[in-house]
C-alpha positions, 0 to 999 in steps of 0.5 A: 914328249910322250910318257906312257904309264902302266901298273908295272911299277911306281910312277916315279920309277916309270918317269925316271925310266922314260926320261933315261930312255929319252937321254939314251936315244938322243931325245935330250942331248948332253947339256940340254935342260930337261923339263921342270918338275912343275912342267912335267907334273902339270903335263902328266897330271900327277903330283910334283913330288912324284916327278921330283922323286923320279928325277932325283933317281937320275940325279943319284945315277949321275945322269942329270944335275940340278943347277940352282935357279936354272933347273935340271940338265943332262950331264956330260957322259950321261948317254955313255953311262946309260950304255955301260949300265945296259951292257952290264945288265945285258950280261947279267940278265942274258949272257950269264943265264944263257951260259948256265943253260948251255952248260946244263945242256952240254953245249960247247963254246963252238956249238954256242958260237954256231947257234949265235951265227945261225941266229944272226942269219935267221935275223937277216932273212926275217928283216 
């Protein structure tokens, strides 16, 4: 398990994001036990409170659960929750912006569809 940190956001948020990514990509399956706060803090050489704060963000999102005396486990449906949130974020971050800019440029729905198809073809050529 590899963690990569930078200066872009607080460590606890980066821990939460990277654990979430591991759940999303199948690094942790539903029902899997995630490393303990102590294990992660020792492995990463950071304060256990920082790790716990990041893990609590995932608890608050309903992605992992604390089982008293046993540890933290990936909740059933966690991967699907992440997928749904990412789809909503994609809509808000990209689609709305795209449509706003298309409207400003006078791009019609059909022209936009043509551009999407062109982009798909360009992607196939370049891959």
